[in-house]
C-alpha positions in Angstrom: 0.1 -0.1 0.0 1.3 3.4 -1.0 -0.4 6.0 1.0 -3.8 6.8 2.7 -5.7 7.9 -0.3 -8.9 9.2 1.7 -11.0 8.9 4.6 -14.4 8.3 4.2 -17.0 9.9 6.5 -20.7 8.7 6.4 -23.3 11.7 6.7 -27.2 12.0 6.9 -27.2 15.1 4.4 -24.5 15.8 1.8 -25.8 19.7 1.6 -25.5 20.3 5.3 -22.2 18.3 5.7 -20.6 20.2 2.8 -21.5 23.4 4.5 -19.8 22.3 7.6 -16.7 20.7 6.2 -16.4 24.1 4.1 -16.2 26.0 7.4 -13.9 23.5 9.0 -11.4 23.4 6.0 -11.8 27.0 4.8 -12.7 25.8 1.3 -15.3 24.1 -0.4 -15.5 20.7 -1.9 -14.0 19.9 -5.3 -16.2 17.1 -6.7 -19.6 15.8 -5.9 -20.2 12.2 -7.6 -23.1 9.5 -7.4 -22.2 5.8 -7.4 -25.5 4.3 -8.2 -24.1 0.8 -7.7 -23.5 1.4 -4.1 -26.6 3.9 -3.5 -24.4 6.8 -2.5 -23.6 10.5 -3.3 -20.1 11.4 -2.5 -18.5 14.8 -2.0 -14.6 15.2 -2.0 -12.4 17.7 0.0 -8.6 18.1 -0.7 -6.9 18.9 2.6 -3.2 19.3 2.0 -2.1 16.1 0.6 -5.0 14.3 2.0 -8.7 13.8 0.9 -11.9 13.6 2.8 -14.9 11.9 1.3 -18.3 12.5 2.6 -21.0 9.7 2.0 -24.6 10.2 2.0 -27.1 7.3 1.2 -29.3 7.5 -1.9 -31.4 4.7 -0.9 -32.5 3.0 2.4 -30.8 -0.3 1.9 -27.4 1.2 0.9 -24.2 0.0 2.9 -24.1 3.9 4.2 -27.8 3.7 5.2 -27.2 0.7 7.1 -23.9 1.9 8.7 -25.6 5.3 9.8 -28.8 3.4 11.2 -26.5 1.2 13.4 -23.6 3.5 14.2 -24.7 6.9 13.3 -22.5 9.4 11.4 -18.8 9.3 11.4 -15.8 7.9 10.1 -16.9 4.9 7.8 -13.6 3.8 6.2 -10.0 4.4 5.6 -8.7 4.0 1.7 -5.4 3.1 0.8 -3.9 3.7 -2.7 -2.5 0.6 -4.3 -0.5 0.2 -7.7 -2.2 -3.3 -8.7 -5.4 -3.7 -6.8 -5.9 -7.3 -8.1 -2.4 -8.4 -7.0 -2.9 -6.6 -3.7 -6.2 -8.5 -3.2 -4.7 -12.1 -3.8 -1.7 -10.8 -1.3 -4.1 -10.0 1.4 -6.3 -13.1 0.9 -3.1 -15.3 1.4 -2.3 -13.3 4.5 -5.9 -14.3 6.0 -7.6 -11.1 5.3 -11.5 -11.3 4.6 -11.6 -9.6 1.0 -15.5 -8.4 0.8 -15.3 -8.0 -3.1 -12.8 -10.1 -4.9 -13.1 -8.5 -8.1 -12.6 -4.9 -8.1 -15.5 -2.7 -8.9 -15.7 1.1 -10.4 -16.1 3.6 -7.2 -16.1 7.3 -7.0 -13.1 9.5 -8.1 -12.1 7.5 -11.0 -10.8 4.6 -9.1 -11.1 0.8 -8.9 -11.9 -0.2 -5.3 -12.3 -3.5 -3.1 -12.8 -3.7 0.7 -11.6 -5.6 3.5 -14.0 -6.9 6.3 -13.7 -5.0 9.4 -13.7 -8.3 11.3 -10.4 -8.9 9.8 -9.0 -5.4 10.4 -9.5 -4.6 14.0 -12.8 -3.0 13.4 -11.9 -1.0 10.6 -13.5 -1.1 7.0 -10.4 -0.7 4.7 -10.8 0.3 1.2 -8.1 -0.3 -1.6 -8.0 2.0 -4.4 -6.4 1.9 -7.7 -6.6 4.8 -10.3 -8.3 3.8 -13.4 -6.0 4.3 -16.4 
């Protein structure tokens, strides 16, 4: 893994959260994107070399809606940049990690993504991200 790619935060309202984080960071988000396959709207903030992704559910049965229902708003995942996501998935499987999706899928911000189950990572949902070339 190369670096932390972003930190994902589950929010109830992207509109009000964008205002809050704009005040916090002193600048507006640079992108809003919908990922229909995940039932989520995303908003990205660049903070120095780091990114924050706000995630708002677009349907009641989406992973973000379920997360908020169970745990409330807050940090949802930490994403790490990788050069070769398929190779990294295989490596992590061999190391005993529970990979939630063995085939990478298109995520937000022009990335291929895959997730590791929190039960195998001390309670933290880990996302692997590779730039789509």
